[in-house]
C-alpha positions in Angstrom: 48.8 -34.1 13.8 47.0 -37.3 13.3 48.5 -40.3 11.4 47.3 -40.6 7.9 45.8 -44.0 8.7 44.9 -44.0 12.4 45.6 -47.0 14.6 42.5 -49.2 14.9 43.1 -52.1 17.3 44.4 -52.1 20.8 47.8 -53.3 19.7 48.1 -50.5 17.2 47.0 -47.9 19.7 49.5 -49.2 22.2 52.3 -49.1 19.7 51.4 -45.5 18.8 51.4 -44.6 22.5 54.7 -46.3 23.0 56.2 -44.3 20.0 54.9 -41.1 21.4 56.4 -41.7 24.8 59.7 -43.0 23.4 59.9 -39.9 21.2 60.2 -37.7 24.4 63.5 -39.5 25.1 64.7 -40.2 21.6 64.3 -36.6 20.5 65.2 -34.9 23.8 67.1 -31.7 22.8 66.7 -32.3 19.1 65.4 -29.1 17.5 66.4 -29.3 13.8 65.6 -31.8 11.0 69.3 -32.8 10.9 69.3 -33.6 14.7 66.0 -35.5 14.4 67.1 -37.5 11.4 70.4 -38.4 13.1 68.5 -39.9 16.0 66.0 -41.6 13.7 68.8 -43.3 11.8 70.4 -44.4 15.0 67.0 -45.9 16.1 66.6 -47.6 12.7 70.0 -49.3 13.1 69.3 -50.3 16.7 66.3 -52.4 15.6 68.3 -54.0 12.7 67.3 -51.9 9.8 70.0 -51.5 7.1 70.4 -47.9 5.8 71.2 -48.0 2.1 71.2 -44.3 1.1 71.0 -40.9 2.8 70.7 -37.5 1.1 69.1 -34.1 1.3 66.6 -33.1 -1.4 64.7 -29.7 -1.3 65.5 -29.3 2.4 64.2 -32.8 3.2 66.5 -35.3 4.9 65.9 -38.6 3.2 66.8 -42.1 4.4 66.4 -45.2 2.3 66.6 -48.5 4.1 65.7 -52.2 4.2 63.6 -53.7 7.0 64.7 -57.2 7.9 61.2 -58.0 9.1 59.5 -57.1 5.8 58.4 -60.6 5.0 57.8 -61.8 8.6 54.2 -63.0 8.9 53.6 -62.4 5.2 52.3 -65.9 4.5 49.7 -65.6 7.2 48.8 -61.9 7.4 49.8 -60.5 4.0 52.9 -58.9 2.5 54.7 -56.3 4.7 52.2 -56.8 7.5 54.7 -56.4 10.3 56.7 -53.4 8.9 53.9 -51.5 7.4 50.9 -52.3 9.5 52.4 -52.8 13.0 55.8 -51.3 13.4 54.8 -48.1 11.5 52.5 -47.4 14.5 55.6 -46.6 16.6 56.7 -44.2 13.9 53.2 -42.7 14.0 53.9 -41.8 17.6 57.1 -40.1 16.5 55.1 -38.2 13.8 52.6 -37.0 16.4 55.4 -35.9 18.9 57.5 -34.1 16.3 54.6 -32.2 14.8 53.2 -31.1 18.2 56.4 -30.3 20.0 59.1 -29.6 17.4 57.3 -28.3 14.4 59.0 -31.0 12.3 57.4 -33.0 9.6 58.5 -36.6 9.7 57.1 -38.6 6.8 57.2 -42.1 8.3 58.6 -44.9 6.4 56.9 -45.5 3.0 57.2 -48.4 0.6 59.5 -47.8 -2.3 57.3 -49.8 -4.7 55.6 -46.7 -6.0 58.3 -44.1 -5.3 60.3 -44.6 -8.4 63.6 -43.6 -6.9 64.5 -46.6 -4.7 64.5 -50.3 -5.0 61.1 -52.1 -4.4 62.6 -54.1 -1.5 63.4 -50.8 0.3 61.5 -48.1 2.2 62.2 -44.5 2.7 61.4 -41.7 5.2 61.7 -37.9 5.0 62.2 -35.2 7.6 61.9 -31.4 7.2 60.4 -28.5 9.1 56.7 -27.7 8.7 55.7 -24.7 6.6 54.7 -21.4 8.2 51.0 -22.4 8.6 52.1 -25.6 10.5 51.2 -27.9 7.6 53.3 -30.8 6.6 55.2 -30.7 3.4 54.8 -33.3 0.6 57.0 -36.3 0.2 59.8 -35.8 -2.2 59.4 -36.4 -5.9 63.1 -36.6 -6.7 65.5 -39.5 -6.0 68.2 -39.6 -3.5 71.4 -38.4 -5.2 69.5 -35.5 -6.8 70.5 -33.4 -3.7 73.7 -33.4 -1.7 74.7 -36.8 -0.5 75.3 -37.6 3.1 77.2 -40.9 2.5 
């Protein structure tokens, strides 16, 4: 599976490759969305991300969080440059690995600005299995709390 906005520069390609290689270690032995999301949440916390909500909606494991680097470089490169244009490339490596080797759909972190179910200062990600044809499922359209809560 290719990322929805493929890496363009050498730095972005290197970050994608790093994410793909790191995924072999991070997701070693993880076979279910629950196991994958547990490891993703651990990885988020290791890099300083604050998880604000976790839930399951329509068999999707959702994580809502705040990135401490959200505004870093914003004055020079634009809002959310580091989180959404650079660090997401590591997540793209995870997306590629999980789709190819685990048949798991990881919707990498997305901005909550347009989501309608989380604060605009937050982001969210979703994890579920792929459908029978190997296609990714859509991102959720219901808010955390509409399913069973994990916290």
